[in-house]
DSSP file (Angstrom, degrees, kcal/mol; ACC not computed):
  #  RESIDUE AA STRUCTURE BP1 BP2  ACC     N-H-->O    O-->H-N    N-H-->O    O-->H-N    TCO  KAPPA ALPHA  PHI   PSI    X-CA   Y-CA   Z-CA
    1    1 A M              0   0    0      0, 0.0     2,-0.3     0, 0.0    24,-0.3   0.000 360.0 360.0 360.0 126.2   23.7 -191.5  -45.9
    2    2 A S        +     0   0    0     22,-0.1    15,-0.2     2,-0.1     2,-0.2  -0.988 360.0  58.7-157.4 153.9   25.1 -192.9  -49.1
    3    3 A G  E    S-A   16   0A   0     13,-2.5    13,-3.7    -2,-0.3    47,-0.1  -0.641  81.9 -29.0 116.8-169.5   28.3 -193.3  -50.9
    4    4 A S  E     +A   15   0A   0     11,-0.2     2,-0.3    -2,-0.2    11,-0.2  -0.339  63.9 138.9 -79.1 156.7   31.7 -195.1  -50.2
    5    5 A A  E     -A   14   0A   0      9,-2.0     9,-2.3    -2,-0.1     2,-0.4  -0.918  46.3 -92.1-169.0-168.2   33.2 -195.6  -46.8
    6    6 A T  E     -A   13   0A   0     -2,-0.3     2,-0.2     7,-0.3     6,-0.0  -0.979  39.5-110.3-128.0 137.0   35.1 -198.1  -44.6
    7    7 A C     >  -     0   0    0      5,-2.9     4,-1.9    -2,-0.4     5,-0.1  -0.535  17.7-143.1 -67.3 130.6   33.5 -200.5  -42.3
    8    8 A K  T  4 S+     0   0    0     -2,-0.2    -1,-0.1     1,-0.2     0, 0.0   0.629  97.2  46.0 -71.2 -14.3   34.1 -199.5  -38.7
    9    9 A Y  T  4 S+     0   0    0      3,-0.1    -1,-0.2     1,-0.0    -2,-0.0   0.881 131.3  12.5 -84.1 -48.8   34.5 -203.2  -37.6
   10   10 A C  T  4 S-     0   0    0      2,-0.2    -2,-0.2    64,-0.0    -1,-0.0   0.447  89.5-127.0-117.0 -10.3   36.8 -204.7  -40.3
   11   11 A D     <  +     0   0    0     -4,-1.9    -3,-0.1     1,-0.2     3,-0.0   0.733  61.7 142.3  66.6  20.9   38.1 -201.6  -42.0
   12   12 A R        -     0   0    0     -5,-0.1    -5,-2.9     1,-0.1    -1,-0.2  -0.685  60.5 -95.3 -87.3 147.4   37.0 -203.1  -45.4
   13   13 A P  E     +A    6   0A   0      0, 0.0     2,-0.3     0, 0.0    -7,-0.3  -0.354  51.3 172.8 -62.4 142.4   35.5 -200.8  -48.1
   14   14 A I  E     -A    5   0A   0     -9,-2.3    -9,-2.0    14,-0.2     2,-0.5  -0.926  27.6-131.7-139.5 166.7   31.8 -200.6  -48.1
   15   15 A V  E     -AB   4  27A   0     12,-2.2    12,-2.0    -2,-0.3     2,-0.3  -0.990  14.8-144.3-123.5 122.5   29.1 -198.6  -49.9
   16   16 A W  E     +AB   3  26A   0    -13,-3.7   -13,-2.5    -2,-0.5    35,-0.4  -0.665  27.7 173.2 -88.1 137.9   26.2 -197.0  -48.0
   17   17 A A  E     - B   0  25A   0      8,-3.0     8,-2.2    -2,-0.3     2,-0.5  -0.968  32.0-118.3-141.7 152.9   22.9 -197.0  -50.0
   18   18 A T  E     -cB  52  24A   0     33,-2.2    35,-2.2    -2,-0.3     6,-0.2  -0.818  28.8-138.7 -98.8 130.3   19.3 -196.1  -49.1
   19   19 A T  E >   -c   53   0A   0      4,-3.4     3,-2.3    -2,-0.5    35,-0.2  -0.319  33.3 -96.1 -83.3 173.7   16.8 -198.9  -49.3
   20   20 A T  T 3  S+     0   0    0     33,-0.5    -1,-0.1     1,-0.3    34,-0.1   0.617 125.9  58.0 -61.7 -16.6   13.3 -198.5  -50.8
   21   21 A R  T 3  S-     0   0    0      2,-0.1    -1,-0.3     3,-0.0     3,-0.1   0.289 121.7-106.0 -96.0   0.9   12.1 -197.9  -47.2
   22   22 A G  S <  S+     0   0    0     -3,-2.3     2,-0.2     1,-0.3    -2,-0.1   0.575  77.4 131.6  83.7  11.1   14.4 -195.1  -46.7
   23   23 A S        -     0   0    0      1,-0.1    -4,-3.4     0, 0.0    -1,-0.3  -0.601  59.1-110.0 -83.9 153.2   16.9 -197.0  -44.4
   24   24 A N  E     +B   18   0A   0     -6,-0.2     2,-0.4    -2,-0.2    -6,-0.2  -0.626  36.7 179.3 -80.2 141.9   20.6 -197.1  -44.7
   25   25 A M  E     -B   17   0A   0     -8,-2.2    -8,-3.0   -24,-0.3     2,-0.4  -0.996  19.0-141.5-145.0 137.1   22.3 -200.3  -45.7
   26   26 A C  E     +B   16   0A   0     -2,-0.4    43,-2.2   -10,-0.2    44,-0.5  -0.818  22.8 178.8 -96.5 146.7   25.9 -201.1  -46.3
   27   27 A V  E     -BD  15  68A   0    -12,-2.0   -12,-2.2    -2,-0.4    41,-0.2  -0.935  37.1 -94.5-137.2 158.6   26.9 -203.3  -49.1
   28   28 A D        -     0   0    0     39,-2.6    39,-0.2    -2,-0.3   -14,-0.2  -0.552  35.2-128.6 -76.0 144.9   30.3 -204.7  -50.4
   29   29 A P  S    S+     0   0    0      0, 0.0    -1,-0.1     0, 0.0   -15,-0.1   0.701  85.1  71.6 -77.7 -16.2   31.5 -202.4  -53.2
   30   30 A N  S    S-     0   0    0     37,-0.1    37,-0.4     1,-0.1    -2,-0.1  -0.774  88.2-108.2-101.9 141.6   32.1 -205.3  -55.7
   31   31 A P        -     0   0    0      0, 0.0     2,-0.3     0, 0.0    35,-0.3  -0.243  37.8-161.9 -59.9 155.4   29.5 -207.4  -57.5
   32   32 A S    >   -     0   0    0     33,-2.4     3,-0.7    30,-0.2    33,-0.3  -0.964  31.8-133.9-136.9 150.2   29.1 -211.0  -56.2
   33   33 A T  T 3  S+     0   0    0     -2,-0.3    33,-0.1     1,-0.2    -1,-0.1   0.690 114.6  53.2 -76.3 -18.7   27.6 -214.2  -57.6
   34   34 A R  T 3  S+     0   0    0     31,-0.1    -1,-0.2    -3,-0.0    32,-0.1   0.428  86.2 132.1 -93.9   2.3   26.1 -214.5  -54.1
   35   35 A G    <   -     0   0    0     -3,-0.7    32,-0.3    30,-0.3    29,-0.1  -0.303  35.9-177.2 -65.4 135.1   24.6 -211.1  -54.3
   36   36 A D        +     0   0    0     30,-1.2    20,-3.8    29,-0.1     2,-0.3   0.345  60.3  63.4-111.1   0.6   21.1 -210.4  -53.4
   37   37 A F  E     -EF  55  66A   0     29,-2.3    29,-2.6    18,-0.3     2,-0.4  -0.867  60.8-143.2-129.1 162.9   20.8 -206.7  -54.1
   38   38 A V  E     -E   54   0A   0     16,-2.7    16,-1.7    -2,-0.3     2,-0.3  -0.976  15.8-152.8-121.9 129.5   21.0 -204.3  -56.9
   39   39 A L  E     -E   53   0A   0     25,-0.5     2,-0.4    -2,-0.4    14,-0.2  -0.832   9.0-171.3-104.9 150.0   22.6 -200.8  -56.5
   40   40 A A  E     -E   52   0A   0     12,-2.4    12,-2.7    -2,-0.3     2,-0.4  -0.999  25.5-124.8-133.4 133.3   21.6 -197.8  -58.7
   41   41 A A  E     -E   51   0A   0     -2,-0.4    10,-0.3    10,-0.2     3,-0.1  -0.654  25.4-174.5 -74.8 131.6   23.5 -194.5  -58.6
   42   42 A T  E     -     0   0A   0      8,-2.8     2,-0.3     1,-0.4     9,-0.2   0.379  50.0 -71.1-107.5  -1.5   20.9 -191.7  -57.9
   43   43 A G  E     -E   50   0A   0      7,-0.8     7,-3.1     2,-0.0    -1,-0.4  -0.882  55.2 -74.4 134.8-172.4   23.0 -188.6  -58.2
   44   44 A T  E     -E   49   0A   0     -2,-0.3     2,-0.3     5,-0.2     5,-0.2  -0.910  26.3-169.7-128.9 151.1   25.7 -186.7  -56.4
   45   45 A V  E >  S-E   48   0A   0      3,-2.3     3,-2.0    -2,-0.4    -2,-0.0  -0.962  82.4 -11.6-141.7 125.2   25.7 -184.7  -53.2
   46   46 A D  T 3  S-     0   0    0     -2,-0.3     3,-0.1     1,-0.3    -1,-0.0   0.882 131.8 -53.6  49.1  44.5   29.0 -182.6  -52.3
   47   47 A G  T 3  S+     0   0    0      1,-0.2     2,-0.4     0, 0.0    -1,-0.3   0.475 114.0 122.1  76.9  -0.7   30.8 -184.6  -55.1
   48   48 A K  E <   - E   0  45A   0     -3,-2.0    -3,-2.3   -45,-0.0    -1,-0.2  -0.844  66.0-122.1-100.9 137.0   29.8 -188.0  -53.6
   49   49 A V  E     - E   0  44A   0     -2,-0.4     2,-0.4    -5,-0.2    -5,-0.2  -0.478  26.9-147.0 -74.1 141.8   27.9 -190.5  -55.6
   50   50 A Q  E     - E   0  43A   0     -7,-3.1    -8,-2.8    -2,-0.2    -7,-0.8  -0.896  15.1-159.3-108.6 139.7   24.5 -191.5  -53.8
   51   51 A F  E     - E   0  41A   0    -35,-0.4   -33,-2.2    -2,-0.4     2,-0.3  -0.903  14.9-158.0-120.8 150.7   23.1 -194.9  -54.2
   52   52 A A  E     -cE  18  40A   0    -12,-2.7   -12,-2.4    -2,-0.3     2,-0.4  -0.916  16.9-161.7-115.2 152.9   19.7 -196.8  -53.8
   53   53 A V  E     +cE  19  39A   0    -35,-2.2   -33,-0.5    -2,-0.3     2,-0.3  -0.984  12.1 172.2-137.5 148.3   19.6 -200.4  -53.2
   54   54 A R  E     - E   0  38A   0    -16,-1.7   -16,-2.7    -2,-0.4     2,-0.2  -0.938  43.1 -81.1-146.1 162.2   16.8 -202.9  -53.7
   55   55 A R  E     - E   0  37A   0     -2,-0.3   -18,-0.3   -18,-0.2     2,-0.1  -0.470  56.1-107.0 -68.2 133.1   16.4 -206.7  -53.5
   56   56 A A        -     0   0    0    -20,-3.8     2,-0.2    -2,-0.2    -1,-0.1  -0.330  28.9-145.4 -66.6 145.0   17.5 -208.3  -56.7
   57   57 A L    >   -     0   0    0      1,-0.1     3,-1.3    -2,-0.1    -1,-0.1  -0.649  26.7-112.3 -98.6 157.8   14.9 -209.8  -59.1
   58   58 A D  T 3  S+     0   0    0      1,-0.2    -1,-0.1    -2,-0.2    -2,-0.0   0.835 119.1  59.8 -61.3 -27.7   15.3 -212.9  -61.3
   59   59 A T  T 3  S+     0   0    0      2,-0.1    -1,-0.2     3,-0.0     2,-0.1   0.581  83.0  99.7 -69.5 -16.3   15.3 -210.6  -64.2
   60   60 A D  S <  S-     0   0    0     -3,-1.3     5,-0.1     1,-0.1    -4,-0.0  -0.454  88.9 -95.9 -74.0 143.9   18.3 -208.6  -63.0
   61   61 A A    >   -     0   0    0      1,-0.1     3,-1.5    -2,-0.1    -1,-0.1  -0.420  29.5-135.2 -62.9 133.1   21.7 -209.4  -64.6
   62   62 A P  G >  S+     0   0    0      0, 0.0     3,-0.7     0, 0.0   -27,-0.2   0.753  99.0  58.6 -63.3 -27.3   23.5 -211.8  -62.4
   63   63 A G  G 3  S+     0   0    0      1,-0.2    -2,-0.1   -32,-0.1   -30,-0.0   0.598  98.9  58.9 -78.9 -10.2   26.9 -210.0  -62.6
   64   64 A R  G <  S+     0   0    0     -3,-1.5   -25,-0.5   -33,-0.1     2,-0.3  -0.148  79.8 115.0-111.1  33.7   25.6 -206.7  -61.3
   65   65 A R    <   -     0   0    0     -3,-0.7   -33,-2.4   -33,-0.3     2,-0.3  -0.814  47.8-155.1-106.9 147.1   24.3 -208.1  -57.8
   66   66 A Y  B     -F   37   0A   0    -29,-2.6   -29,-2.3    -2,-0.3   -30,-1.2  -0.839   9.1-128.4-124.8 157.4   25.8 -207.0  -54.6
   67   67 A T        -     0   0    0    -37,-0.4   -39,-2.6    -2,-0.3     2,-0.1  -0.866  27.7-110.5-108.1 136.5   26.1 -208.6  -51.1
   68   68 A S  B >>  -D   27   0A   0     -2,-0.4     3,-1.8   -41,-0.2     4,-0.6  -0.453  25.2-136.2 -61.0 130.6   25.0 -206.9  -47.7
   69   69 A H  H >> S+     0   0    0    -43,-2.2     4,-1.5     1,-0.3     3,-1.2   0.830 103.0  70.2 -62.1 -28.3   28.3 -206.3  -45.8
   70   70 A F  H 34 S+     0   0    0    -44,-0.5    -1,-0.3     1,-0.3     7,-0.1   0.777  97.2  52.9 -57.0 -30.3   26.6 -207.6  -42.7
   71   71 A D  H <4 S+     0   0    0     -3,-1.8    -1,-0.3     1,-0.2    -2,-0.2   0.738 120.4  30.5 -82.2 -20.3   26.8 -211.1  -44.5
   72   72 A T  H << S+     0   0    0     -3,-1.2    -2,-0.2    -4,-0.6    -1,-0.2   0.432  84.8 111.1-121.6   2.7   30.6 -210.9  -45.2
   73   73 A C     X  -     0   0    0     -4,-1.5     4,-0.9     1,-0.2     3,-0.0  -0.646  52.2-156.1 -79.0 124.2   32.1 -208.8  -42.4
   74   74 A P  T  4 S+     0   0    0      0, 0.0     4,-0.4     0, 0.0    -1,-0.2   0.806  92.2  42.4 -73.7 -24.3   34.3 -211.0  -40.3
   75   75 A Q  T  > S+     0   0    0      2,-0.1     4,-2.5     1,-0.1     5,-0.2   0.702  97.0  76.8 -93.3 -21.7   34.0 -208.8  -37.2
   76   76 A W  H  > S+     0   0    0      1,-0.2     4,-3.5     2,-0.2     5,-0.3   0.929  97.6  44.1 -59.6 -50.1   30.2 -207.9  -37.4
   77   77 A R  H  X S+     0   0    0     -4,-0.9     4,-1.9     1,-0.2    -1,-0.2   0.873 113.4  49.6 -69.1 -34.0   29.0 -211.2  -36.1
   78   78 A H  H  > S+     0   0    0     -4,-0.4     4,-1.6     2,-0.2    -1,-0.2   0.896 115.0  44.7 -65.3 -41.9   31.5 -211.4  -33.4
   79   79 A T  H  X S+     0   0    0     -4,-2.5     4,-2.0     2,-0.2    -2,-0.2   0.888 113.9  50.3 -69.8 -44.3   30.6 -207.8  -32.3
   80   80 A A  H  X S+     0   0    0     -4,-3.5     4,-1.7    -5,-0.2    -2,-0.2   0.841 109.2  50.0 -61.0 -33.3   26.9 -208.5  -32.6
   81   81 A A  H  X S+     0   0    0     -4,-1.9     4,-2.1    -5,-0.3    -2,-0.2   0.914 109.4  53.3 -70.6 -37.8   27.1 -211.7  -30.5
   82   82 A R  H  X S+     0   0    0     -4,-1.6     4,-0.8     1,-0.2    -2,-0.2   0.940 109.0  48.6 -63.0 -43.4   29.0 -209.7  -27.8
   83   83 A R  H  < S+     0   0    0     -4,-2.0     3,-0.4     1,-0.2    -1,-0.2   0.857 110.1  51.4 -65.7 -33.9   26.3 -207.1  -27.7
   84   84 A E  H  < S+     0   0    0     -4,-1.7    -1,-0.2     1,-0.2    -2,-0.2   0.819 107.8  51.7 -68.0 -31.1   23.5 -209.8  -27.4
   85   85 A S  H  <        0   0    0     -4,-2.1    -1,-0.2     1,-0.2    -2,-0.2   0.634 360.0 360.0 -84.0 -11.8   25.2 -211.5  -24.5
   86   86 A S     <        0   0    0     -4,-0.8    -1,-0.2    -3,-0.4    -2,-0.1   0.497 360.0 360.0 -73.0 360.0   25.6 -208.1  -22.5
């Protein structure tokens, strides 16, 4: 899974990307000064841009870093806490 979408918890835009280990990860679509990740377009499938994501390095440009959406989603923590207490 990769490309643009909407978070099912808060309805904000997200980008799905594939990690170096092959897992799916959602990130906020705009660069952030707090970002810990770097996105790279890897091609297109059915007209949708595919992305890879990796942990940012000190040598990466600070303006092109992205934040995990799990860190910024206002509803994710509430929903995750409810799941854990069940």
